[in-house]
VMD Tcl script that draws the C-alpha trace (Angstrom):
set ca {
  {-51.12 29.95 -91.55}
  {-53.79 31.49 -89.14}
  {-56.90 32.95 -90.52}
  {-59.65 35.32 -89.19}
  {-59.90 35.86 -85.54}
  {-62.81 35.12 -83.35}
  {-63.70 36.45 -79.92}
  {-61.41 34.88 -77.40}
  {-62.38 33.91 -73.89}
  {-61.16 36.76 -71.61}
  {-59.89 34.19 -69.24}
  {-57.52 32.49 -71.55}
  {-55.75 33.62 -74.69}
  {-56.14 30.92 -77.38}
  {-55.21 29.76 -80.85}
  {-56.89 32.01 -83.36}
  {-59.59 30.16 -85.16}
  {-60.28 29.07 -87.79}
  {-57.07 27.29 -88.49}
  {-55.74 26.26 -91.90}
  {-54.72 22.55 -92.21}
  {-54.15 20.14 -95.01}
  {-57.41 19.99 -97.04}
  {-59.08 23.28 -95.73}
  {-60.00 25.21 -92.67}
  {-61.21 23.96 -89.28}
  {-62.72 25.33 -86.22}
  {-63.14 23.44 -83.01}
  {-64.65 23.72 -79.55}
  {-63.16 24.50 -76.13}
  {-63.35 23.21 -72.58}
  {-65.82 24.56 -70.08}
  {-63.29 27.10 -68.75}
  {-62.06 27.94 -72.22}
  {-58.47 27.14 -71.52}
  {-58.24 24.15 -73.67}
  {-59.18 24.10 -77.38}
  {-60.49 20.76 -78.86}
  {-60.54 19.72 -82.47}
  {-62.20 16.47 -83.21}
  {-62.57 14.49 -86.36}
  {-59.89 16.29 -88.51}
  {-59.17 14.13 -91.62}
  {-55.55 13.31 -92.10}
  {-55.97 11.23 -95.22}
  {-58.57 10.29 -97.91}
  {-61.23 7.77 -97.07}
  {-59.78 4.37 -97.67}
  {-62.84 3.12 -99.58}
  {-63.62 1.50 -102.87}
  {-60.47 1.42 -104.94}
  {-58.41 2.73 -102.01}
  {-59.23 -0.12 -99.73}
  {-56.05 -1.95 -98.94}
  {-53.99 0.91 -100.35}
  {-51.50 3.04 -98.59}
  {-53.32 6.13 -97.22}
  {-53.68 8.95 -99.87}
  {-53.82 12.72 -99.41}
  {-56.70 14.22 -97.71}
  {-59.70 15.40 -99.93}
  {-60.13 19.04 -99.84}
  {-63.34 20.56 -98.53}
  {-65.02 23.94 -98.97}
  {-65.66 26.39 -96.36}
  {-64.99 25.98 -92.62}
  {-65.14 22.44 -91.39}
  {-66.50 22.24 -87.79}
  {-64.25 19.74 -86.01}
  {-66.55 19.09 -82.99}
  {-67.11 15.35 -82.95}
  {-65.07 12.25 -83.32}
  {-64.88 10.75 -86.79}
  {-66.23 7.19 -87.28}
  {-64.48 4.20 -85.92}
  {-62.82 1.91 -88.49}
  {-64.77 -1.25 -89.20}
  {-64.21 -3.78 -86.24}
  {-65.72 -5.94 -83.64}
  {-67.21 -3.89 -80.84}
  {-65.36 -3.59 -77.31}
  {-67.33 -4.47 -74.32}
  {-69.51 -1.64 -73.06}
  {-67.57 -1.65 -69.67}
  {-64.53 -0.32 -71.44}
  {-66.36 2.86 -72.19}
  {-66.91 4.01 -68.64}
  {-69.67 6.63 -68.35}
  {-70.05 7.14 -72.13}
  {-71.85 4.19 -73.77}
  {-72.30 6.31 -76.94}
  {-69.93 5.24 -79.65}
  {-69.16 6.59 -83.12}
  {-70.56 4.72 -86.06}
  {-68.41 2.25 -88.03}
  {-67.28 3.26 -91.54}
  {-64.25 2.68 -93.85}
  {-64.10 6.48 -93.94}
  {-62.32 6.56 -90.67}
  {-58.86 8.28 -90.92}
  {-59.28 11.10 -88.58}
  {-57.35 12.67 -85.67}
  {-58.24 14.72 -82.69}
  {-56.21 17.61 -81.01}
  {-56.35 19.06 -77.47}
  {-54.27 22.18 -77.10}
  {-53.76 24.78 -74.33}
  {-51.35 26.87 -76.40}
  {-51.79 30.61 -76.09}
  {-50.52 31.21 -79.56}
  {-49.02 29.47 -82.57}
  {-45.60 30.46 -81.60}
  {-45.57 28.52 -78.21}
  {-44.15 25.31 -79.68}
  {-45.37 23.01 -76.97}
  {-44.30 19.31 -76.88}
  {-46.76 17.03 -78.76}
  {-47.92 13.56 -77.64}
  {-49.48 11.35 -80.24}
  {-51.74 8.53 -78.84}
  {-51.99 5.15 -80.74}
  {-54.82 2.99 -79.34}
  {-54.61 -0.62 -78.63}
  {-57.06 -3.46 -79.22}
  {-55.08 -6.35 -80.47}
  {-55.19 -4.90 -84.09}
  {-58.78 -5.98 -84.04}
  {-60.53 -3.08 -82.64}
  {-59.91 0.43 -81.29}
  {-61.35 3.94 -80.96}
  {-59.97 7.53 -80.32}
  {-63.42 8.29 -78.71}
  {-62.98 6.02 -75.61}
  {-63.40 8.39 -72.66}
  {-60.03 7.05 -71.07}
  {-58.32 8.69 -73.97}
  {-59.70 12.21 -73.64}
  {-56.73 14.61 -73.91}
  {-57.95 17.53 -71.71}
  {-56.11 16.64 -68.53}
  {-52.86 16.05 -70.41}
  {-53.23 19.28 -72.39}
  {-53.63 21.12 -69.09}
  {-50.08 19.93 -68.22}
  {-48.46 21.85 -71.09}
  {-48.48 19.34 -74.05}
  {-50.66 19.04 -77.14}
  {-52.52 15.71 -77.12}
  {-53.24 14.22 -80.53}
  {-55.10 10.81 -80.89}
  {-55.05 9.15 -84.31}
  {-57.16 6.44 -85.81}
  {-55.72 3.64 -88.01}
  {-57.25 0.65 -89.86}
  {-57.52 -2.62 -87.94}
  {-58.29 -6.21 -88.55}
  {-58.76 -7.50 -92.16}
  {-58.98 -3.88 -93.52}
  {-55.84 -2.89 -91.77}
  {-53.47 -5.85 -91.95}
  {-54.55 -8.12 -94.78}
  {-51.89 -9.39 -97.01}
  {-52.75 -11.24 -100.22}
  {-50.74 -12.09 -103.27}
  {-53.09 -10.16 -105.61}
  {-52.54 -7.01 -103.45}
  {-48.84 -7.38 -103.35}
  {-48.77 -7.74 -107.18}
  {-50.31 -4.32 -107.58}
  {-47.93 -2.62 -105.11}
  {-44.80 -0.95 -106.31}
  {-43.02 -2.51 -103.49}
  {-44.69 -5.98 -104.15}
  {-45.86 -6.13 -100.66}
  {-49.14 -5.86 -98.79}
  {-50.57 -5.98 -95.37}
  {-49.31 -3.06 -93.11}
  {-51.87 -0.60 -94.01}
  {-52.69 0.28 -90.29}
  {-49.03 1.17 -89.77}
  {-49.04 3.24 -92.93}
  {-51.96 5.09 -91.55}
  {-50.06 5.97 -88.35}
  {-47.08 7.14 -90.42}
  {-49.49 9.29 -92.47}
  {-50.87 10.75 -89.42}
  {-47.28 11.60 -88.04}
  {-46.70 13.29 -91.36}
  {-49.99 15.33 -90.87}
  {-48.83 16.34 -87.42}
  {-45.29 17.37 -88.63}
  {-46.86 19.62 -91.28}
  {-49.80 21.09 -89.29}
  {-49.24 20.84 -85.46}
  {-47.34 24.26 -85.34}
  {-50.74 26.03 -86.25}
  {-52.05 24.63 -82.96}
  {-49.04 25.79 -80.89}
  {-47.14 22.44 -81.18}
  {-43.38 21.72 -81.84}
  {-43.06 19.48 -84.83}
  {-39.50 18.74 -83.68}
  {-40.66 17.40 -80.21}
  {-43.18 14.65 -80.93}
  {-43.66 11.61 -78.61}
  {-45.50 8.67 -79.82}
  {-47.15 6.48 -77.18}
  {-49.60 3.62 -77.01}
  {-50.75 0.66 -75.09}
  {-51.02 -3.04 -76.27}
  {-51.31 -3.06 -79.99}
  {-50.56 0.65 -79.76}
  {-47.35 -0.05 -77.87}
  {-46.43 -2.85 -80.41}
  {-47.11 -0.07 -83.12}
  {-44.51 2.25 -81.46}
  {-41.98 -0.55 -81.66}
  {-42.64 -1.06 -85.28}
  {-42.33 2.67 -85.92}
  {-39.01 2.48 -84.06}
  {-37.55 0.19 -86.82}
  {-39.38 1.44 -89.82}
  {-37.29 3.68 -92.26}
  {-40.50 5.13 -93.34}
  {-41.03 6.72 -89.91}
  {-37.37 8.00 -89.44}
  {-37.42 11.53 -88.24}
  {-41.11 11.75 -87.74}
  {-41.06 11.37 -83.90}
  {-38.53 12.05 -81.30}
  {-39.47 10.01 -78.16}
  {-41.39 6.85 -77.62}
  {-43.53 5.45 -74.77}
  {-44.71 1.88 -74.98}
  {-47.26 0.36 -72.58}
  {-46.99 -3.42 -72.82}
  {-46.25 -4.59 -76.28}
  {-43.33 -4.85 -78.72}
  {-42.53 -7.10 -81.77}
  {-39.98 -9.20 -79.84}
  {-40.12 -12.77 -78.67}
  {-43.59 -14.41 -78.95}
  {-44.88 -11.21 -80.51}
  {-42.39 -11.11 -83.41}
  {-43.90 -10.32 -86.77}
  {-44.62 -13.02 -89.36}
  {-42.86 -12.86 -92.76}
  {-44.86 -11.76 -95.62}
  {-45.07 -15.05 -97.43}
  {-46.92 -16.69 -94.47}
  {-49.20 -13.74 -94.08}
  {-50.05 -13.88 -97.87}
  {-50.74 -17.56 -97.58}
  {-53.26 -16.93 -94.75}
  {-54.79 -14.03 -96.70}
  {-55.28 -16.19 -99.78}
  {-57.02 -18.85 -97.76}
  {-59.27 -16.17 -96.08}
  {-60.25 -14.65 -99.33}
  {-61.20 -18.05 -100.75}
  {-63.56 -18.72 -97.76}
  {-65.38 -15.63 -99.06}
  {-65.26 -16.46 -102.61}
  {-62.89 -13.85 -103.71}
  {-59.38 -14.40 -105.21}
  {-58.73 -11.30 -107.15}
  {-58.10 -7.71 -105.86}
  {-61.35 -6.53 -107.71}
  {-63.42 -9.43 -105.97}
  {-61.91 -8.64 -102.61}
  {-62.70 -4.91 -102.78}
  {-66.14 -5.70 -103.75}
  {-66.87 -7.61 -100.52}
  {-68.96 -5.78 -97.86}
  {-66.73 -4.33 -95.00}
  {-69.18 -5.80 -92.31}
  {-68.86 -9.24 -93.85}
  {-65.06 -8.95 -93.78}
  {-65.03 -8.02 -90.19}
  {-67.46 -10.84 -89.34}
  {-65.51 -13.41 -91.01}
  {-62.19 -12.06 -89.62}
  {-63.55 -12.23 -86.06}
  {-63.19 -15.98 -86.15}
  {-59.40 -15.82 -87.08}
  {-57.60 -14.44 -83.89}
  {-54.17 -13.19 -84.52}
  {-54.16 -13.52 -88.22}
  {-54.34 -9.83 -89.21}
  {-51.46 -8.06 -87.55}
  {-48.24 -6.27 -88.61}
  {-46.00 -8.30 -90.76}
  {-42.25 -8.47 -91.73}
  {-42.77 -7.21 -95.18}
  {-39.27 -5.83 -95.89}
  {-40.61 -2.38 -96.50}
  {-42.69 -0.83 -93.67}
  {-41.14 -3.35 -91.29}
  {-37.81 -4.19 -92.88}
  {-36.96 -7.30 -90.78}
  {-37.07 -8.81 -87.35}
  {-36.80 -6.11 -84.57}
  {-33.98 -7.88 -82.63}
  {-31.86 -8.09 -85.83}
  {-32.51 -4.37 -86.64}
  {-31.52 -3.28 -83.13}
  {-28.37 -5.67 -83.17}
  {-27.26 -3.94 -86.39}
  {-28.05 -0.35 -84.83}
  {-30.45 0.45 -87.56}
  {-33.41 1.37 -85.34}
  {-34.79 4.95 -85.09}
  {-32.71 5.94 -82.03}
  {-34.99 7.94 -79.83}
  {-35.43 8.07 -75.94}
  {-37.91 5.30 -74.72}
  {-40.08 4.99 -71.71}
  {-41.52 1.28 -71.68}
  {-42.89 -1.30 -69.34}
  {-45.75 -3.53 -68.50}
  {-48.14 -4.39 -65.63}
  {-48.04 -6.86 -62.86}
  {-50.90 -9.08 -64.24}
  {-51.13 -8.82 -67.89}
  {-52.42 -12.21 -68.68}
  {-55.92 -13.56 -68.11}
  {-56.58 -16.95 -66.52}
  {-57.24 -19.99 -68.75}
  {-60.28 -21.74 -66.95}
  {-59.43 -25.03 -68.83}
  {-55.87 -25.24 -67.54}
  {-55.11 -28.44 -65.41}
  {-52.11 -29.59 -63.53}
  {-51.54 -32.26 -66.10}
  {-51.80 -29.91 -68.88}
  {-49.58 -27.27 -67.35}
  {-46.75 -29.75 -66.78}
  {-46.99 -31.34 -70.22}
  {-46.94 -28.03 -72.00}
  {-43.85 -26.94 -70.13}
  {-42.09 -30.08 -71.14}
  {-43.15 -29.64 -74.74}
  {-42.17 -26.04 -74.99}
  {-39.13 -25.87 -72.75}
  {-37.59 -29.29 -72.67}
  {-34.88 -29.78 -70.17}
  {-35.65 -26.33 -68.66}
  {-39.26 -27.47 -67.69}
  {-38.13 -28.79 -64.27}
  {-36.45 -25.50 -63.56}
  {-39.61 -23.54 -64.48}
  {-41.78 -25.96 -62.30}
  {-39.41 -25.11 -59.21}
  {-39.80 -21.38 -60.00}
  {-43.56 -21.70 -60.67}
  {-44.79 -24.74 -58.80}
  {-48.26 -26.18 -58.79}
  {-49.72 -29.14 -56.98}
  {-53.34 -28.89 -58.13}
  {-55.44 -27.48 -60.93}
  {-56.13 -23.93 -59.36}
  {-52.33 -23.54 -58.68}
  {-51.62 -24.66 -62.19}
  {-54.01 -21.92 -63.54}
  {-52.34 -19.24 -61.38}
  {-48.80 -20.53 -62.35}
  {-49.64 -20.55 -66.15}
  {-51.02 -17.06 -65.84}
  {-47.99 -15.88 -64.12}
  {-45.75 -17.38 -66.83}
  {-47.87 -15.88 -69.50}
  {-47.58 -12.37 -67.85}
  {-43.77 -12.73 -67.87}
  {-43.50 -13.80 -71.36}
  {-45.90 -11.35 -72.87}
  {-45.08 -8.41 -70.46}
  {-41.92 -8.35 -68.43}
  {-39.83 -10.33 -70.95}
  {-40.90 -8.68 -74.07}
  {-40.44 -5.21 -72.59}
  {-37.07 -6.02 -71.01}
  {-35.80 -7.52 -74.18}
  {-36.73 -4.37 -76.07}
  {-34.96 -2.21 -73.43}
  {-31.89 -4.37 -73.71}
  {-31.90 -4.19 -77.34}
  {-32.00 -0.25 -77.44}
  {-29.33 -0.04 -74.63}
  {-26.98 -2.35 -76.41}
  {-26.65 -0.27 -79.72}
  {-28.52 2.95 -79.07}
  {-27.42 6.27 -77.72}
  {-30.68 7.44 -76.35}
  {-31.71 6.59 -72.79}
  {-34.36 3.95 -71.86}
  {-36.63 4.14 -68.79}
  {-38.24 0.92 -67.81}
  {-41.27 0.54 -65.58}
  {-43.60 -2.02 -63.88}
  {-47.09 -0.87 -62.98}
  {-48.28 -2.82 -59.90}
  {-51.31 -0.71 -58.51}
  {-54.66 -2.33 -58.42}
  {-57.46 0.07 -59.23}
  {-60.64 -0.04 -57.21}
  {-62.62 -1.72 -59.96}
  {-66.04 -2.98 -59.02}
  {-66.84 -6.61 -59.95}
  {-69.32 -5.81 -62.78}
  {-66.33 -4.26 -64.70}
  {-63.78 -7.04 -64.14}
  {-61.92 -8.06 -67.22}
  {-63.37 -11.49 -67.89}
  {-66.83 -10.52 -66.25}
  {-68.06 -10.55 -62.72}
  {-67.43 -14.23 -62.22}
  {-63.60 -13.67 -62.77}
  {-61.02 -13.59 -59.94}
  {-60.45 -10.03 -58.62}
  {-57.85 -8.57 -60.99}
  {-54.51 -6.89 -59.89}
  {-52.74 -4.49 -62.22}
  {-54.31 -5.95 -65.44}
  {-53.49 -5.24 -69.04}
  {-54.38 -1.54 -69.53}
  {-55.01 -0.78 -65.93}
  {-52.49 2.10 -66.11}
  {-54.38 4.08 -68.81}
  {-56.83 6.25 -66.65}
  {-53.85 7.12 -64.52}
  {-51.64 8.14 -67.45}
  {-54.34 10.33 -68.84}
  {-55.32 11.54 -65.43}
  {-58.94 10.46 -66.38}
  {-60.04 8.77 -63.15}
  {-63.29 10.64 -63.15}
  {-64.38 9.13 -66.52}
  {-65.30 6.07 -64.49}
  {-67.74 5.69 -61.37}
  {-65.16 3.63 -59.44}
  {-64.49 4.35 -55.63}
  {-61.18 6.20 -56.27}
  {-59.13 6.97 -53.31}
  {-56.54 9.78 -52.52}
  {-53.79 7.10 -53.28}
  {-55.15 6.66 -56.75}
  {-55.27 10.41 -57.29}
  {-51.68 10.76 -56.12}
  {-50.52 8.02 -58.46}
  {-52.46 9.50 -61.37}
  {-50.62 12.78 -60.83}
  {-47.30 10.95 -60.62}
  {-47.84 8.97 -63.80}
  {-49.14 12.13 -65.81}
  {-46.10 14.04 -64.55}
  {-43.62 11.42 -65.57}
  {-45.17 11.02 -68.91}
  {-45.45 14.76 -69.63}
  {-41.86 15.40 -68.27}
  {-40.51 12.70 -70.64}
  {-42.44 14.29 -73.62}
  {-40.97 17.54 -72.66}
  {-37.39 16.71 -72.33}
  {-36.78 12.86 -72.81}
  {-36.44 12.49 -69.04}
  {-39.44 11.61 -66.78}
  {-37.84 13.03 -63.59}
  {-38.86 16.24 -62.07}
  {-39.42 18.11 -58.68}
  {-41.31 16.11 -56.12}
  {-41.24 12.77 -58.09}
  {-39.48 9.70 -56.92}
  {-36.21 9.36 -58.87}
  {-36.38 7.18 -61.97}
  {-32.99 5.84 -63.02}
  {-32.29 4.86 -66.75}
  {-31.99 1.22 -67.83}
  {-28.35 1.89 -68.81}
  {-27.55 3.02 -65.21}
  {-29.24 0.11 -63.56}
  {-30.47 -2.72 -65.79}
  {-31.16 -4.94 -62.79}
  {-33.72 -2.39 -61.50}
  {-37.05 -1.41 -62.71}
  {-39.29 1.56 -61.66}
  {-42.33 0.31 -59.73}
  {-45.20 2.55 -60.45}
  {-47.50 2.01 -57.51}
  {-48.05 3.04 -53.93}
  {-45.25 3.81 -53.35}
  {-43.45 4.34 -56.58}
  {-39.65 3.50 -56.47}
  {-36.98 1.61 -58.19}
  {-37.05 -2.21 -57.17}
  {-35.04 -5.30 -58.11}
  {-36.30 -6.52 -61.47}
  {-38.61 -9.57 -60.70}
  {-38.40 -13.00 -62.41}
  {-34.92 -12.68 -63.94}
  {-34.36 -16.48 -63.63}
  {-37.54 -17.18 -65.54}
  {-36.59 -14.48 -68.14}
  {-33.27 -16.12 -68.69}
  {-34.89 -19.39 -69.60}
  {-37.32 -17.56 -71.86}
  {-34.39 -16.05 -73.55}
  {-32.88 -19.41 -74.34}
  {-36.11 -20.62 -75.98}
  {-38.36 -17.77 -77.11}
  {-35.42 -15.57 -77.87}
  {-33.71 -18.14 -79.89}
  {-36.69 -19.34 -81.88}
  {-38.25 -15.82 -82.60}
  {-35.52 -13.10 -82.86}
}
mol new
graphics top color blue
foreach p $ca { graphics top sphere $p radius 0.5 }
foreach p [lrange $ca 0 end-1] q [lrange $ca 1 end] { graphics top cylinder $p $q radius 0.2 }
display resetview
C-alpha cells in the first residue's frame, strides 16, 4: 500500500513516498539526478540479541512514525575486512548484533512496473561481510532496469554456531544455520514488500560471491527456500566437493568445545557472553562456523539432493575466476610431491605430469593452480553437471579471466605478493558496473567488459537467459558441456580447461565428499 505523496523530481517519475512495509513506514533518498530511489537500513527481522541470539530470525519490531532509511544498518559482529577492500570509502558502519537490515535501489516509475529483482548476498568466508561496501552499491544496476536489494546475515560464531544446548531448545532439534535462516527471512520480506517499490515478487534472482555464492547453493537445496526465488547466480562457491557441509553432530561437538574454552556450557551462559569476545575467540578457528548439514535448513549433501532431483529447479548462471587461490609461501617441492601422493595415491604421478614442478617456486605455482581448480573450476562444474543431470532449467557456465589494473598497494596478500591475475572476487566491480568506486587506472577495455557483464547479469535476471543484442553468444551448459563462457577481452565460448585434472579430482574429492 502506498501512502501520502511527496513532490517528485520533474525529470523522473518515482515511487510515491513514504512506503508502507513490514513494521511501519519508510522514506528514502535519491540519486543525484533523481532517477534512482534508495532505501538503506530497512529492518527485515527483529534484532537477534539477548534471548534471540542463536534463534531463527523473528518478525520485525514495529516502529512509530516515518522511518528515514538513509543510511546502512550496522554490520553483524565480525572481524574487519582489510581497508583496501573498501575502495574510496574507508568509513564503515558500526558493529552490532542488531544487524538484520536490507537496502533497495529502484528506478521504477510506479508500484505497478514489476521490474525484475536481484538480491545480493555478500561473501566473506562466513566470517565477515557488509552490504555497505562500495563495490556493492546498486545504483548502476538499478539504472539497467532491475531493482537491487542487498541483505545482511549473521556470520561467524553468531551466525553458524551449533551446540547441543541450542539444538535441545529448537523444535527441530538442530542449531547452527542462523545466517542461512536470515537470508531466507530476507527473501520472505522481499516477496511480501518489493511490489511497493516497483518490483516483481515472482521474478527474484539471488546472487552472491564466495560465501554468498555458497549460500545460493544452499538455498537451491533448502525446502525452506522453495518458491522464494526464481533464478540464481553463483560466483565461485558451492557446497560440493571440498566445500561440502559438515554433518550437525560434528558441528555440535566443535561448538561444545568452543563454548568450554569460554567457560560456557549452557544456552543461558552462552547468550551471556559478550559478542566481541565471541568474535575474537572465533577468529582463531578458521572454517569452524559455516553452514552445516542439519537435516532441516540444509536437508542433506547437495550432490545427493541433486541426484534425487529434489533441488529448487531454477535457471542458474555460475562460474569462477582464473586465479582463485592464493599462493602458499611455505610450499616446497618436497612437500608438494608428498601431499599429492598422500591425497591422490596412484593418481599423484598423473597430476605431477599435468602440473609439473622442478623447484620450490614452480611447486608453489603448481599447488596454487591445483587449489584454484579444486575450489573454483571443479566445484562450479560439478554443480552445473548436477543441475543439468536432473533439472529442467538451463545452466550458464562462465570463467572470468580478465586482470583488473590493480595497483600493488591493493594486491590481495599485500604489495609484496606476486601480481594477481583474475583473483577471487575480481569480477565484482564489473558485475555491479562500479569501476569508479576505486582509484585504479581503468581502461576502455575494462569499461567494455563491465558493460558486458552487467548486461549479461541483468538479462539473466530479466528472462533467465543472459544473451541479448550486441553480446557474444553464451551457450547453455546443456548444449555444450565441454565449453565454458570466457568473460574477458574478448568474451567468447572456449574449451573448458583442465578436464583431465577435474576427472582425477572427481575420483577422489567427489567420491569422499558427495
